[in-house]
A tleap script that builds the chain and sets N, CA, C and O, in Angstrom:
source leaprc.protein.ff14SB
mol = sequence {
  NMET ASN ASN ASN LYS ASP LYS ILE SER ILE
  THR LYS GLY LYS VAL LYS LYS ILE ILE GLY
  TYR CYS ARG VAL SER THR ASP ASN GLN LYS
  ASP GLU ARG THR ILE GLU ILE GLN GLU ARG
  ALA LEU SER GLU TYR ALA LYS ALA ASN LYS
  TYR ASP LEU VAL GLU ILE PHE LYS ASP GLU
  GLY VAL SER GLY GLY LEU GLU ASN ARG PRO
  ALA LEU VAL GLU LEU PHE ASP TYR ILE GLU
  GLY HIE LYS ASP ILE TYR GLY VAL LEU ILE
  TYR LYS LEU ASP ILE PHE TYR THR LEU CYS
  ARG LEU LEU PHE GLN ASN GLY THR LYS SER
  GLY ILE VAL ARG CLEU
}
set mol.1.N position { 64.579 -3.931 -82.239 }
set mol.1.CA position { 65.356 -3.005 -82.868 }
set mol.1.C position { 66.540 -2.535 -82.137 }
set mol.1.O position { 66.542 -2.306 -80.927 }
set mol.2.N position { 67.561 -2.399 -82.934 }
set mol.2.CA position { 68.685 -2.251 -82.253 }
set mol.2.C position { 69.357 -0.728 -82.890 }
set mol.2.O position { 69.706 -0.563 -84.059 }
set mol.3.N position { 69.423 0.245 -81.847 }
set mol.3.CA position { 70.058 1.470 -82.246 }
set mol.3.C position { 71.571 1.739 -81.549 }
set mol.3.O position { 72.074 0.867 -80.841 }
set mol.4.N position { 72.082 2.695 -81.744 }
set mol.4.CA position { 73.370 3.346 -81.000 }
set mol.4.C position { 73.105 3.805 -79.726 }
set mol.4.O position { 74.056 3.972 -78.963 }
set mol.5.N position { 71.886 4.057 -79.330 }
set mol.5.CA position { 71.762 4.693 -77.993 }
set mol.5.C position { 71.910 3.551 -77.159 }
set mol.5.O position { 72.731 3.536 -76.242 }
set mol.6.N position { 70.994 2.380 -77.484 }
set mol.6.CA position { 70.891 1.111 -76.727 }
set mol.6.C position { 72.614 0.606 -76.391 }
set mol.6.O position { 72.943 0.277 -75.251 }
set mol.7.N position { 73.428 0.608 -77.345 }
set mol.7.CA position { 74.835 0.330 -77.522 }
set mol.7.C position { 75.666 1.115 -76.642 }
set mol.7.O position { 76.706 0.646 -76.179 }
set mol.8.N position { 75.237 2.369 -76.365 }
set mol.8.CA position { 76.155 3.185 -75.787 }
set mol.8.C position { 75.630 3.224 -74.274 }
set mol.8.O position { 76.505 3.472 -73.444 }
set mol.9.N position { 74.498 3.044 -73.853 }
set mol.9.CA position { 74.190 3.050 -72.355 }
set mol.9.C position { 73.889 1.812 -71.960 }
set mol.9.O position { 73.612 1.799 -70.760 }
set mol.10.N position { 73.821 0.648 -72.529 }
set mol.10.CA position { 73.403 -0.597 -71.887 }
set mol.10.C position { 74.184 -1.696 -72.407 }
set mol.10.O position { 74.391 -1.809 -73.615 }
set mol.11.N position { 74.637 -2.527 -71.533 }
set mol.11.CA position { 75.659 -3.627 -71.934 }
set mol.11.C position { 74.819 -4.648 -71.267 }
set mol.11.O position { 74.467 -4.503 -70.096 }
set mol.12.N position { 74.449 -5.803 -72.069 }
set mol.12.CA position { 74.031 -6.993 -71.516 }
set mol.12.C position { 72.926 -6.771 -70.676 }
set mol.12.O position { 72.810 -7.410 -69.631 }
set mol.13.N position { 71.898 -5.718 -71.115 }
set mol.13.CA position { 70.572 -5.555 -70.342 }
set mol.13.C position { 70.635 -4.838 -69.497 }
set mol.13.O position { 69.578 -4.335 -69.117 }
set mol.14.N position { 72.025 -4.431 -68.756 }
set mol.14.CA position { 72.232 -3.650 -67.714 }
set mol.14.C position { 72.165 -2.129 -67.881 }
set mol.14.O position { 72.978 -1.757 -68.727 }
set mol.15.N position { 71.511 -1.215 -67.387 }
set mol.15.CA position { 71.761 0.174 -67.529 }
set mol.15.C position { 72.999 0.851 -66.918 }
set mol.15.O position { 73.268 0.579 -65.748 }
set mol.16.N position { 73.826 1.761 -67.644 }
set mol.16.CA position { 74.957 2.150 -66.909 }
set mol.16.C position { 74.738 3.362 -66.034 }
set mol.16.O position { 74.017 4.270 -66.447 }
set mol.17.N position { 75.431 3.445 -64.617 }
set mol.17.CA position { 75.089 4.185 -63.812 }
set mol.17.C position { 76.276 5.558 -64.105 }
set mol.17.O position { 77.466 5.363 -64.354 }
set mol.18.N position { 75.800 6.559 -64.030 }
set mol.18.CA position { 76.473 7.850 -64.031 }
set mol.18.C position { 76.144 8.777 -62.801 }
set mol.18.O position { 75.136 8.861 -62.099 }
set mol.19.N position { 77.236 9.381 -62.789 }
set mol.19.CA position { 76.814 10.685 -61.686 }
set mol.19.C position { 77.256 12.056 -62.682 }
set mol.19.O position { 78.023 11.982 -63.642 }
set mol.20.N position { 76.640 13.179 -62.245 }
set mol.20.CA position { 76.500 14.080 -62.622 }
set mol.20.C position { 77.644 15.531 -61.922 }
set mol.20.O position { 78.059 15.388 -60.772 }
set mol.21.N position { 77.954 16.528 -62.539 }
set mol.21.CA position { 78.611 17.381 -61.908 }
set mol.21.C position { 78.292 18.956 -62.272 }
set mol.21.O position { 78.695 19.379 -63.356 }
set mol.22.N position { 77.718 19.652 -61.561 }
set mol.22.CA position { 77.269 21.121 -62.125 }
set mol.22.C position { 78.239 22.106 -61.432 }
set mol.22.O position { 78.739 21.804 -60.348 }
set mol.23.N position { 78.461 23.069 -61.933 }
set mol.23.CA position { 79.155 23.943 -61.199 }
set mol.23.C position { 78.885 25.696 -61.802 }
set mol.23.O position { 79.021 25.931 -63.003 }
set mol.24.N position { 78.558 26.650 -60.957 }
set mol.24.CA position { 78.507 27.867 -61.249 }
set mol.24.C position { 79.710 28.694 -60.257 }
set mol.24.O position { 79.829 28.500 -59.048 }
set mol.25.N position { 80.511 29.599 -61.030 }
set mol.25.CA position { 81.808 30.172 -60.451 }
set mol.25.C position { 81.153 31.268 -59.864 }
set mol.25.O position { 81.606 31.479 -58.739 }
set mol.26.N position { 80.280 32.031 -60.183 }
set mol.26.CA position { 79.990 33.455 -59.463 }
set mol.26.C position { 78.400 33.610 -59.024 }
set mol.26.O position { 77.448 32.974 -59.476 }
set mol.27.N position { 78.394 34.580 -58.075 }
set mol.27.CA position { 77.027 34.733 -57.456 }
set mol.27.C position { 75.835 35.045 -58.397 }
set mol.27.O position { 74.653 34.730 -58.256 }
set mol.28.N position { 76.552 35.873 -59.582 }
set mol.28.CA position { 75.344 36.116 -60.558 }
set mol.28.C position { 75.001 35.063 -61.185 }
set mol.28.O position { 73.837 35.074 -61.585 }
set mol.29.N position { 75.705 34.009 -61.447 }
set mol.29.CA position { 75.089 32.866 -62.149 }
set mol.29.C position { 74.284 32.189 -61.154 }
set mol.29.O position { 73.331 31.514 -61.545 }
set mol.30.N position { 74.568 32.290 -59.799 }
set mol.30.CA position { 73.933 31.410 -59.011 }
set mol.30.C position { 72.666 32.089 -58.721 }
set mol.30.O position { 71.742 31.371 -58.337 }
set mol.31.N position { 72.468 33.313 -58.834 }
set mol.31.CA position { 71.116 34.381 -58.709 }
set mol.31.C position { 70.813 33.841 -60.074 }
set mol.31.O position { 69.819 33.177 -59.778 }
set mol.32.N position { 70.942 33.695 -61.112 }
set mol.32.CA position { 70.233 33.278 -62.379 }
set mol.32.C position { 69.728 31.896 -62.483 }
set mol.32.O position { 69.109 31.500 -63.470 }
set mol.33.N position { 69.989 31.193 -61.493 }
set mol.33.CA position { 69.615 29.813 -61.373 }
set mol.33.C position { 70.194 28.872 -62.330 }
set mol.33.O position { 69.545 27.891 -62.695 }
set mol.34.N position { 71.411 29.114 -62.771 }
set mol.34.CA position { 72.179 28.458 -63.946 }
set mol.34.C position { 72.514 26.841 -63.455 }
set mol.34.O position { 72.653 25.889 -64.222 }
set mol.35.N position { 72.601 26.810 -61.970 }
set mol.35.CA position { 72.604 25.461 -61.441 }
set mol.35.C position { 71.727 24.478 -61.857 }
set mol.35.O position { 71.997 23.363 -62.304 }
set mol.36.N position { 70.488 25.071 -61.641 }
set mol.36.CA position { 69.285 24.375 -61.902 }
set mol.36.C position { 69.110 24.098 -63.308 }
set mol.36.O position { 68.542 23.055 -63.632 }
set mol.37.N position { 69.586 25.015 -64.298 }
set mol.37.CA position { 69.540 25.056 -65.788 }
set mol.37.C position { 70.294 23.592 -66.285 }
set mol.37.O position { 69.788 22.785 -67.065 }
set mol.38.N position { 71.666 23.462 -65.613 }
set mol.38.CA position { 72.549 22.429 -65.732 }
set mol.38.C position { 71.973 21.241 -65.399 }
set mol.38.O position { 71.952 20.299 -66.190 }
set mol.39.N position { 71.357 21.177 -63.969 }
set mol.39.CA position { 70.974 20.092 -63.511 }
set mol.39.C position { 69.702 19.183 -64.451 }
set mol.39.O position { 69.533 17.989 -64.699 }
set mol.40.N position { 69.128 20.162 -64.714 }
set mol.40.CA position { 67.808 19.422 -65.441 }
set mol.40.C position { 68.264 19.107 -66.829 }
set mol.40.O position { 67.616 18.222 -67.388 }
set mol.41.N position { 69.241 19.646 -67.496 }
set mol.41.CA position { 69.804 19.403 -68.572 }
set mol.41.C position { 70.543 17.914 -68.473 }
set mol.41.O position { 70.275 17.017 -69.271 }
set mol.42.N position { 71.445 17.775 -67.463 }
set mol.42.CA position { 71.974 16.587 -67.375 }
set mol.42.C position { 70.532 15.484 -66.873 }
set mol.42.O position { 70.562 14.390 -67.437 }
set mol.43.N position { 69.748 15.631 -66.230 }
set mol.43.CA position { 68.450 14.688 -65.949 }
set mol.43.C position { 68.085 14.233 -67.298 }
set mol.43.O position { 68.202 13.068 -67.678 }
set mol.44.N position { 67.567 15.363 -68.114 }
set mol.44.CA position { 67.146 14.945 -69.261 }
set mol.44.C position { 67.985 14.141 -70.161 }
set mol.44.O position { 67.588 13.105 -70.694 }
set mol.45.N position { 69.262 14.690 -70.330 }
set mol.45.CA position { 70.113 13.863 -71.384 }
set mol.45.C position { 70.292 12.092 -70.501 }
set mol.45.O position { 70.295 11.015 -71.098 }
set mol.46.N position { 70.388 12.239 -69.384 }
set mol.46.CA position { 70.516 10.798 -68.971 }
set mol.46.C position { 69.231 10.030 -69.349 }
set mol.46.O position { 69.380 8.974 -69.965 }
set mol.47.N position { 68.025 10.435 -69.056 }
set mol.47.CA position { 66.697 9.714 -69.303 }
set mol.47.C position { 66.767 9.385 -70.765 }
set mol.47.O position { 66.614 8.216 -71.119 }
set mol.48.N position { 67.029 10.515 -71.797 }
set mol.48.CA position { 66.718 10.353 -73.317 }
set mol.48.C position { 68.026 9.222 -73.631 }
set mol.48.O position { 67.789 8.385 -74.502 }
set mol.49.N position { 68.905 9.192 -73.193 }
set mol.49.CA position { 70.011 8.130 -73.477 }
set mol.49.C position { 70.082 7.059 -72.647 }
set mol.49.O position { 71.173 6.489 -72.617 }
set mol.50.N position { 69.097 6.579 -71.878 }
set mol.50.CA position { 69.096 5.488 -70.857 }
set mol.50.C position { 70.055 5.320 -69.921 }
set mol.50.O position { 70.356 4.179 -69.569 }
set mol.51.N position { 70.607 6.315 -69.439 }
set mol.51.CA position { 71.615 6.022 -68.214 }
set mol.51.C position { 70.868 6.266 -67.117 }
set mol.51.O position { 69.956 7.087 -67.026 }
set mol.52.N position { 71.324 5.448 -66.188 }
set mol.52.CA position { 70.806 5.770 -64.521 }
set mol.52.C position { 71.638 7.026 -63.860 }
set mol.52.O position { 72.612 6.850 -63.129 }
set mol.53.N position { 71.196 8.125 -64.166 }
set mol.53.CA position { 71.840 9.115 -63.032 }
set mol.53.C position { 71.716 9.018 -61.616 }
set mol.53.O position { 70.710 9.378 -61.005 }
set mol.54.N position { 72.601 8.597 -61.162 }
set mol.54.CA position { 72.391 8.219 -59.663 }
set mol.54.C position { 72.459 9.230 -58.765 }
set mol.54.O position { 71.660 9.328 -57.833 }
set mol.55.N position { 73.588 10.197 -59.021 }
set mol.55.CA position { 73.803 11.462 -58.122 }
set mol.55.C position { 74.109 12.676 -58.944 }
set mol.55.O position { 74.513 12.498 -60.093 }
set mol.56.N position { 73.964 13.850 -58.495 }
set mol.56.CA position { 74.428 14.925 -59.138 }
set mol.56.C position { 75.195 15.687 -58.080 }
set mol.56.O position { 74.665 15.878 -56.986 }
set mol.57.N position { 76.313 16.100 -58.319 }
set mol.57.CA position { 77.191 16.908 -57.318 }
set mol.57.C position { 77.256 18.453 -57.800 }
set mol.57.O position { 77.664 18.877 -58.881 }
set mol.58.N position { 76.834 19.045 -56.898 }
set mol.58.CA position { 76.926 20.622 -57.147 }
set mol.58.C position { 77.739 21.584 -56.538 }
set mol.58.O position { 77.592 21.785 -55.333 }
set mol.59.N position { 78.574 22.213 -57.178 }
set mol.59.CA position { 79.243 23.609 -56.154 }
set mol.59.C position { 78.892 24.799 -56.966 }
set mol.59.O position { 79.050 25.043 -58.162 }
set mol.60.N position { 78.409 25.426 -56.058 }
set mol.60.CA position { 77.602 26.749 -56.246 }
set mol.60.C position { 78.252 28.259 -55.916 }
set mol.60.O position { 78.290 28.616 -54.739 }
set mol.61.N position { 78.738 29.098 -56.919 }
set mol.61.CA position { 79.615 30.125 -56.646 }
set mol.61.C position { 81.045 30.063 -55.927 }
set mol.61.O position { 81.523 30.843 -55.102 }
set mol.62.N position { 81.574 28.918 -56.479 }
set mol.62.CA position { 82.937 28.666 -56.220 }
set mol.62.C position { 83.951 28.634 -57.498 }
set mol.62.O position { 83.645 28.184 -58.602 }
set mol.63.N position { 84.823 29.020 -57.255 }
set mol.63.CA position { 85.954 28.723 -58.158 }
set mol.63.C position { 87.571 28.518 -57.895 }
set mol.63.O position { 87.974 28.767 -56.759 }
set mol.64.N position { 88.278 28.187 -58.642 }
set mol.64.CA position { 89.492 27.720 -57.891 }
set mol.64.C position { 90.009 26.365 -58.181 }
set mol.64.O position { 89.630 25.770 -59.190 }
set mol.65.N position { 90.743 25.914 -57.464 }
set mol.65.CA position { 91.506 24.623 -57.400 }
set mol.65.C position { 90.406 23.460 -56.652 }
set mol.65.O position { 89.427 23.951 -56.091 }
set mol.66.N position { 90.509 22.415 -56.642 }
set mol.66.CA position { 89.785 21.475 -55.729 }
set mol.66.C position { 89.512 21.660 -54.272 }
set mol.66.O position { 88.516 21.202 -53.712 }
set mol.67.N position { 90.403 22.321 -53.717 }
set mol.67.CA position { 90.472 22.779 -52.315 }
set mol.67.C position { 89.258 23.633 -52.047 }
set mol.67.O position { 88.773 23.638 -50.916 }
set mol.68.N position { 88.666 24.453 -53.153 }
set mol.68.CA position { 87.531 25.342 -53.088 }
set mol.68.C position { 86.426 24.625 -53.580 }
set mol.68.O position { 85.442 25.346 -53.740 }
set mol.69.N position { 86.247 23.315 -53.904 }
set mol.69.CA position { 85.065 22.826 -54.628 }
set mol.69.C position { 84.742 21.429 -53.889 }
set mol.69.O position { 85.061 20.314 -54.303 }
set mol.70.N position { 83.986 21.756 -52.615 }
set mol.70.CA position { 83.571 20.714 -51.836 }
set mol.70.C position { 82.904 19.558 -52.813 }
set mol.70.O position { 83.482 18.472 -52.867 }
set mol.71.N position { 81.795 19.749 -53.526 }
set mol.71.CA position { 81.119 18.845 -54.460 }
set mol.71.C position { 81.981 18.151 -55.272 }
set mol.71.O position { 81.670 16.998 -55.570 }
set mol.72.N position { 82.981 18.612 -55.681 }
set mol.72.CA position { 84.076 17.942 -56.555 }
set mol.72.C position { 84.832 17.055 -55.826 }
set mol.72.O position { 85.273 16.095 -56.459 }
set mol.73.N position { 85.140 17.146 -54.456 }
set mol.73.CA position { 85.906 16.251 -53.556 }
set mol.73.C position { 84.721 15.184 -53.332 }
set mol.73.O position { 85.069 14.003 -53.310 }
set mol.74.N position { 83.613 15.425 -53.195 }
set mol.74.CA position { 82.623 14.544 -52.643 }
set mol.74.C position { 82.576 13.377 -53.916 }
set mol.74.O position { 82.601 12.154 -53.777 }
set mol.75.N position { 82.497 14.194 -55.254 }
set mol.75.CA position { 82.500 13.353 -56.445 }
set mol.75.C position { 83.598 12.206 -56.484 }
set mol.75.O position { 83.391 11.009 -56.680 }
set mol.76.N position { 84.653 12.757 -56.284 }
set mol.76.CA position { 85.872 11.957 -56.385 }
set mol.76.C position { 85.849 10.969 -55.168 }
set mol.76.O position { 86.402 9.907 -55.449 }
set mol.77.N position { 85.359 11.033 -53.895 }
set mol.77.CA position { 85.396 10.224 -53.063 }
set mol.77.C position { 83.974 9.071 -53.437 }
set mol.77.O position { 83.895 7.913 -53.028 }
set mol.78.N position { 83.034 9.734 -54.246 }
set mol.78.CA position { 82.136 8.664 -54.491 }
set mol.78.C position { 82.491 7.842 -55.712 }
set mol.78.O position { 81.977 6.756 -55.978 }
set mol.79.N position { 83.129 8.266 -56.207 }
set mol.79.CA position { 83.698 7.359 -57.732 }
set mol.79.C position { 84.596 6.109 -57.005 }
set mol.79.O position { 84.447 4.909 -57.237 }
set mol.80.N position { 85.467 6.657 -56.160 }
set mol.80.CA position { 86.307 5.507 -55.302 }
set mol.80.C position { 85.523 4.790 -54.592 }
set mol.80.O position { 86.065 3.705 -54.384 }
set mol.81.N position { 84.414 4.868 -54.071 }
set mol.81.CA position { 83.572 3.851 -53.288 }
set mol.81.C position { 82.555 3.275 -53.879 }
set mol.81.O position { 81.768 2.549 -53.271 }
set mol.82.N position { 82.458 3.602 -55.382 }
set mol.82.CA position { 81.196 3.101 -56.163 }
set mol.82.C position { 81.911 2.482 -57.511 }
set mol.82.O position { 81.529 2.994 -58.563 }
set mol.83.N position { 82.872 1.476 -57.605 }
set mol.83.CA position { 83.621 1.057 -58.734 }
set mol.83.C position { 82.407 1.008 -60.307 }
set mol.83.O position { 82.710 1.319 -61.460 }
set mol.84.N position { 81.021 0.504 -59.784 }
set mol.84.CA position { 80.179 0.480 -60.795 }
set mol.84.C position { 79.779 1.632 -61.718 }
set mol.84.O position { 78.960 1.518 -62.631 }
set mol.85.N position { 80.484 2.839 -61.372 }
set mol.85.CA position { 80.039 3.955 -61.858 }
set mol.85.C position { 80.859 4.144 -63.418 }
set mol.85.O position { 82.062 4.007 -63.639 }
set mol.86.N position { 80.010 4.423 -64.164 }
set mol.86.CA position { 80.486 4.356 -66.009 }
set mol.86.C position { 81.099 5.704 -66.151 }
set mol.86.O position { 82.206 5.758 -66.687 }
set mol.87.N position { 80.525 6.809 -65.741 }
set mol.87.CA position { 81.058 7.938 -66.044 }
set mol.87.C position { 80.589 9.186 -65.338 }
set mol.87.O position { 79.852 9.123 -64.354 }
set mol.88.N position { 81.061 10.415 -65.894 }
set mol.88.CA position { 80.619 11.664 -64.889 }
set mol.88.C position { 79.825 12.539 -66.114 }
set mol.88.O position { 80.501 12.650 -67.137 }
set mol.89.N position { 78.818 13.017 -66.138 }
set mol.89.CA position { 78.121 13.670 -67.041 }
set mol.89.C position { 78.386 15.280 -66.731 }
set mol.89.O position { 78.433 15.734 -65.588 }
set mol.90.N position { 78.528 15.958 -67.774 }
set mol.90.CA position { 78.765 17.314 -67.327 }
set mol.90.C position { 78.033 18.132 -68.349 }
set mol.90.O position { 77.486 17.607 -69.319 }
set mol.91.N position { 78.026 19.587 -68.092 }
set mol.91.CA position { 77.220 20.258 -68.987 }
set mol.91.C position { 78.240 21.544 -69.890 }
set mol.91.O position { 77.965 22.127 -70.938 }
set mol.92.N position { 79.315 21.654 -69.110 }
set mol.92.CA position { 79.792 22.619 -70.405 }
set mol.92.C position { 81.386 22.421 -70.467 }
set mol.92.O position { 81.911 21.653 -69.662 }
set mol.93.N position { 81.955 22.929 -71.166 }
set mol.93.CA position { 83.712 22.410 -71.729 }
set mol.93.C position { 84.540 22.586 -70.413 }
set mol.93.O position { 85.114 21.679 -69.810 }
set mol.94.N position { 84.500 23.961 -70.059 }
set mol.94.CA position { 85.088 24.274 -68.991 }
set mol.94.C position { 85.151 23.467 -67.644 }
set mol.94.O position { 86.132 23.332 -66.913 }
set mol.95.N position { 83.876 22.955 -67.479 }
set mol.95.CA position { 84.016 22.054 -66.440 }
set mol.95.C position { 84.411 20.641 -66.837 }
set mol.95.O position { 84.697 19.820 -65.967 }
set mol.96.N position { 84.432 20.362 -68.028 }
set mol.96.CA position { 85.211 19.016 -68.431 }
set mol.96.C position { 86.702 19.181 -68.474 }
set mol.96.O position { 87.337 18.127 -68.495 }
set mol.97.N position { 87.489 20.481 -68.495 }
set mol.97.CA position { 88.586 20.683 -68.766 }
set mol.97.C position { 88.979 20.212 -67.091 }
set mol.97.O position { 89.749 19.285 -66.839 }
set mol.98.N position { 88.422 20.882 -66.250 }
set mol.98.CA position { 88.654 21.005 -64.697 }
set mol.98.C position { 88.481 19.549 -64.202 }
set mol.98.O position { 89.152 19.135 -63.257 }
set mol.99.N position { 87.623 18.815 -64.813 }
set mol.99.CA position { 87.320 17.467 -64.283 }
set mol.99.C position { 88.683 16.319 -64.927 }
set mol.99.O position { 89.314 15.534 -64.218 }
set mol.100.N position { 88.817 16.467 -66.025 }
set mol.100.CA position { 89.960 15.740 -66.777 }
set mol.100.C position { 90.991 16.061 -65.975 }
set mol.100.O position { 91.457 15.136 -65.309 }
set mol.101.N position { 91.517 17.237 -65.854 }
set mol.101.CA position { 92.907 17.503 -65.144 }
set mol.101.C position { 92.756 16.939 -63.661 }
set mol.101.O position { 93.607 16.157 -63.238 }
set mol.102.N position { 91.780 17.292 -62.944 }
set mol.102.CA position { 91.601 16.658 -61.584 }
set mol.102.C position { 91.296 15.348 -61.468 }
set mol.102.O position { 91.416 14.789 -60.378 }
set mol.103.N position { 90.922 14.778 -62.423 }
set mol.103.CA position { 90.843 12.901 -62.425 }
set mol.103.C position { 91.846 12.478 -62.620 }
set mol.103.O position { 92.112 11.472 -61.962 }
set mol.104.N position { 92.881 12.972 -63.560 }
set mol.104.CA position { 93.914 12.185 -63.936 }
set mol.104.C position { 95.154 12.761 -62.768 }
set mol.104.O position { 96.088 11.983 -62.569 }
set mol.105.N position { 95.155 13.958 -62.096 }
set mol.105.CA position { 95.810 14.169 -60.937 }
set mol.105.C position { 95.570 12.880 -59.879 }
set mol.105.O position { 96.396 12.143 -59.339 }
set mol.106.N position { 94.384 12.904 -59.818 }
set mol.106.CA position { 93.714 11.980 -58.719 }
set mol.106.C position { 93.960 10.462 -58.868 }
set mol.106.O position { 93.908 9.827 -57.815 }
set mol.107.N position { 94.189 9.854 -59.869 }
set mol.107.CA position { 94.328 8.637 -60.601 }
set mol.107.C position { 92.661 7.909 -60.920 }
set mol.107.O position { 92.372 6.724 -60.757 }
set mol.108.N position { 92.003 8.695 -61.268 }
set mol.108.CA position { 90.658 8.211 -61.423 }
set mol.108.C position { 90.415 7.859 -62.630 }
set mol.108.O position { 90.770 8.609 -63.539 }
set mol.109.N position { 89.747 6.622 -62.915 }
set mol.109.CA position { 89.921 6.105 -64.211 }
set mol.109.C position { 88.258 6.364 -64.875 }
set mol.109.O position { 88.232 6.164 -66.090 }
set mol.110.N position { 87.434 6.611 -64.504 }
set mol.110.CA position { 86.119 6.819 -64.905 }
set mol.110.C position { 86.167 7.800 -66.210 }
set mol.110.O position { 87.031 8.663 -66.366 }
set mol.111.N position { 85.080 7.526 -67.140 }
set mol.111.CA position { 84.969 8.051 -68.155 }
set mol.111.C position { 84.094 9.480 -67.801 }
set mol.111.O position { 83.592 9.709 -66.700 }
set mol.112.N position { 84.029 10.380 -68.979 }
set mol.112.CA position { 83.321 11.663 -68.837 }
set mol.112.C position { 82.539 11.963 -69.981 }
set mol.112.O position { 83.106 12.218 -71.044 }
set mol.113.N position { 81.376 11.963 -69.895 }
set mol.113.CA position { 80.151 12.188 -70.819 }
set mol.113.C position { 79.687 13.687 -70.917 }
set mol.113.O position { 79.004 14.279 -70.082 }
set mol.114.N position { 80.199 14.202 -72.125 }
set mol.114.CA position { 79.416 15.507 -72.165 }
set mol.114.C position { 78.290 15.723 -72.774 }
set mol.114.O position { 78.022 14.865 -73.615 }
set mol.115.N position { 77.556 16.537 -72.656 }
set mol.115.CA position { 76.152 16.916 -73.393 }
set mol.115.C position { 76.645 17.272 -74.960 }
set mol.115.O position { 75.817 17.606 -75.807 }
savepdb mol mol.pdb
quit
């Protein structure tokens, strides 16, 4: 049986590797365990769509630019060192905007997948 999910995540029998990024910007969100909700959603999405979620990077209680987001810096470094990464999985559109802006500023060509 051939379905669209197989076409999206598997190329020639090989599962595509992705990484995830979660972020909360306030201590209140941190206390509400929002980061765990995001992390669980990313894991469930990857599993349901047959992606290999190899790493999740998390910035908790931070906002601002790249210099204030250590996990995002780690994510970019990881992408540079792992050319087999198909894309970045995120939870919310505000994270998508930030990632797009920073990915293009840093010259990264990886894709971004949104839930």
